[in-house]
C-alpha positions in Angstrom: 3.7 -7.8 10.9 0.6 -9.6 9.7 0.3 -12.9 7.9 0.2 -11.4 4.5 2.1 -8.1 4.7 4.9 -6.3 6.7 5.1 -2.6 7.3 8.4 -1.0 8.0 9.4 2.6 8.8 7.2 5.4 10.5 4.0 6.3 8.6 4.4 10.0 7.7 1.6 12.1 6.1 2.4 13.2 2.7 5.5 11.1 2.3 6.6 8.6 -0.4 5.1 5.1 0.4 7.2 2.1 -1.0 5.1 -0.9 -2.0 7.0 -4.1 -2.7 4.6 -7.0 -3.5 7.4 -9.6 -3.8 9.6 -8.8 -0.9 9.3 -12.2 1.0 9.9 -15.9 0.0 7.8 -17.1 3.0 5.5 -20.0 2.6 2.9 -20.4 5.4 3.3 -23.8 7.2 -0.2 -25.0 6.0 0.8 -24.8 2.3 2.9 -27.3 0.6 4.1 -26.2 -2.9 5.7 -29.5 -3.7 9.1 -28.0 -4.5 12.6 -28.1 -3.2 12.9 -25.3 -0.5 16.1 -24.2 -2.2 14.0 -22.8 -5.0 12.4 -20.2 -2.7 15.7 -18.5 -2.4 15.9 -17.9 -6.2 14.3 -15.3 -8.2 11.1 -17.6 -8.8 10.4 -17.3 -5.0 10.8 -13.6 -4.5 12.4 -10.3 -5.6 15.8 -10.9 -4.4 17.2 -7.7 -2.5 14.0 -5.7 -2.5 13.3 -5.9 1.3 16.8 -4.9 2.1 16.6 -2.0 -0.4 13.3 -0.9 0.9 14.9 -0.6 4.4 17.8 1.3 3.0 15.7 3.9 1.3 14.5 5.3 4.7 10.9 5.7 3.7 7.7 3.9 5.0 7.3 0.7 3.1 4.5 -1.9 2.6 5.9 -5.3 2.0 4.3 -8.4 0.9 5.0 -11.3 3.4 4.3 -14.3 1.2 6.3 -15.8 -1.6 5.0 -15.1 -5.1 4.8 -18.8 -5.6 2.0 -18.9 -2.9 0.2 -16.1 -4.7 1.4 -13.3 -6.8 0.1 -10.1 -5.1 1.0 -8.1 -8.3 -1.7 -9.9 -10.4 -5.5 -9.7 -10.6 -7.9 -12.5 -9.8 -8.5 -14.4 -12.9 -5.0 -13.9 -14.2 -3.5 -17.5 -14.9 -0.3 -16.4 -13.1 -2.0 -15.5 -9.8 -1.3 -18.9 -8.3 1.4 -20.1 -10.6 1.5 -23.6 -12.0 5.0 -23.2 -13.0 7.8 -20.5 -13.0 10.9 -20.2 -15.2 10.8 -23.8 -16.2 10.0 -25.3 -12.6 6.6 -27.0 -12.0 4.8 -25.9 -8.8 2.6 -29.0 -8.2 1.2 -27.9 -4.9 -0.6 -25.0 -6.7 -2.9 -27.2 -8.9 -6.4 -26.3 -8.2 -5.4 -23.8 -5.5 -6.9 -20.3 -6.1 -10.0 -19.3 -4.0 -8.4 -19.8 -0.5 -5.3 -18.1 -1.5 -7.2 -15.0 -2.6 -9.4 -15.0 0.5 -6.4 -15.5 3.0 -3.6 -13.4 1.2 -4.5 -11.4 -1.8 -7.7 -9.7 -0.5 -6.4 -8.8 3.0 -3.1 -7.5 1.4 -4.9 -5.2 -1.0 -7.5 -4.1 1.6 -4.7 -3.1 4.0 -2.7 -1.3 1.3 -5.8 0.8 0.5 -6.2 1.6 4.2 -2.6 2.7 4.5 -2.8 4.9 1.5 -5.9 6.5 2.9 -4.3 7.2 6.2 -0.9 8.3 5.0 -2.1 10.2 1.9 1.3 9.8 0.2 2.4 12.2 -2.5 3.6 9.2 -4.5 3.9 5.5 -4.5 7.2 3.8 -5.2 6.7 0.4 -6.6 9.8 -1.7 -6.0 10.7 -4.9 -7.7 13.8 -6.7 -8.9 14.7 -8.7 -11.8 17.1 -11.6 -12.6 20.0 -11.1 -14.9 19.3 -14.3 -16.6 16.1 -16.5 -17.0 16.6 -20.2 -17.0 14.3 -20.6 -19.8 15.9 -17.9 -21.9 19.6 -18.1 -21.1 20.7 -16.2 -24.2 18.5 -13.3 -23.5 20.6 -10.2 -22.6 19.4 -8.1 -19.7 21.9 -5.3 -19.4 19.7 -2.7 -17.7 20.6 -1.8 -14.1 17.3 -0.2 -13.5 14.0 -0.7 -15.4 11.1 1.9 -15.2 7.6 0.5 -15.6 4.2 2.2 -16.1 0.9 1.7 -17.6 -1.2 4.7 -18.6 0.1 7.1 -16.1 3.8 8.0 -17.1 4.1 11.2 -15.2 6.8 10.0 -12.7 8.4 7.7 -15.4 9.0 10.6 -17.7 10.7 12.6 -15.0 12.7 9.6 -13.6 14.2 8.1 -16.7 16.3 11.1 -17.7 17.4 11.6 -14.0 18.5 8.0 -13.9 20.3 8.2 -17.2 22.1 11.5 -16.0 23.3 9.6 -13.0 25.1 7.2 -15.3 22.5 4.3 -14.5 21.7 1.9 -17.5 18.0 2.5 -17.6 15.4 0.5 -19.4 12.1 2.2 -20.5 9.5 -0.6 -20.0 12.3 -3.1 -19.6 12.8 -6.0 -18.9 9.0 -6.1 -18.6 6.3 -3.7 -19.6 4.0 -2.0 -17.2 1.3 -2.2 -19.8 1.2 -6.0 -18.9 2.6 -6.3 -15.3 1.3 -3.4 -13.3 -1.6 -4.8 -11.3 -1.0 -3.3 -7.9 -0.2 0.3 -9.2 -3.2 0.0 -11.6 -5.5 -0.7 -8.7 -4.0 1.7 -6.0 -2.4 4.4 -8.0 -3.8 4.7 -11.4 -7.2 3.9 -10.1 -7.0 6.8 -7.7 -5.0 9.3 -9.8 -2.1 9.0 -7.4 1.4 9.3 -9.0 3.7 6.4 -8.8 7.2 5.3 -9.9 7.7 1.7 -10.8 11.3 0.6 -10.5 12.8 -2.9 -11.3 16.4 -3.3 -10.0 18.6 -5.9 -11.4 19.1 -8.5 -8.6 22.9 -9.0 -8.8 23.2 -5.3 -7.9 21.4 -5.6 -4.6 22.1 -9.2 -3.4 24.6 -8.0 -0.9 24.7 -5.5 1.9 27.3 -3.4 0.0 25.1 -3.4 -3.1 22.0 -2.3 -1.2 23.9 0.5 0.5 25.3 1.7 -2.8 22.0 1.6 -4.7 20.1 3.0 -1.8 22.4 6.0 -1.8 22.1 6.4 -5.7 18.3 6.1 -5.8 17.2 8.2 -2.8 17.9 11.7 -4.3 16.5 10.6 -7.6 13.2 9.3 -5.9 13.0 12.5 -3.8 13.5 14.8 -6.9 10.7 12.7 -8.9 8.3 13.2 -5.9 9.0 16.9 -5.7 8.3 17.4 -9.4 5.4 15.1 -9.9 3.4 15.8 -6.7 
């Protein structure tokens, strides 16, 4: 484990590589975000359930190892949300004026190492793994019924295969829901689309994978679908 990323599973040439930018809610000891620590355990601090689900999918995985409140590894330098000043109605006072050091210490090494891992492993497909909260505090009336969302930008090769497979398995599937990959896709834009590498972007609803039982269930449901997508898109 490094300071900014964590690699799990055995690297296998030509395998699926899972990438989970928001898998940790860790705040390095030298950083004071100026918020209650309890907030780090909520959806604003990380993608709940993603690290456990990555373990349960039994594939090599590259996991972010700092909270998205320290720096959002799935955004580009210059994006105003890279070092968030607020998140879902909560102010993050410790982030005011903090950008350059965070990019140098966390964002840049994270993406350099991910590029190196991809070059070494030569995966057939990347699996971008995220999770989403069933309800935003700032939009409590917004309905988010999807169990899985499929996100993509220009390259929809894997998405077009995955969506009907997920629906056929009885999974409530959102096409570019609850977010659009046209807007939030920075890591896959850089490492997959930028290199012509197929990728599948999945968002799993957090209440489905916030327990060991949920992770086991959804790992078992998703593994054959991911494998089929990889076989057909590669």
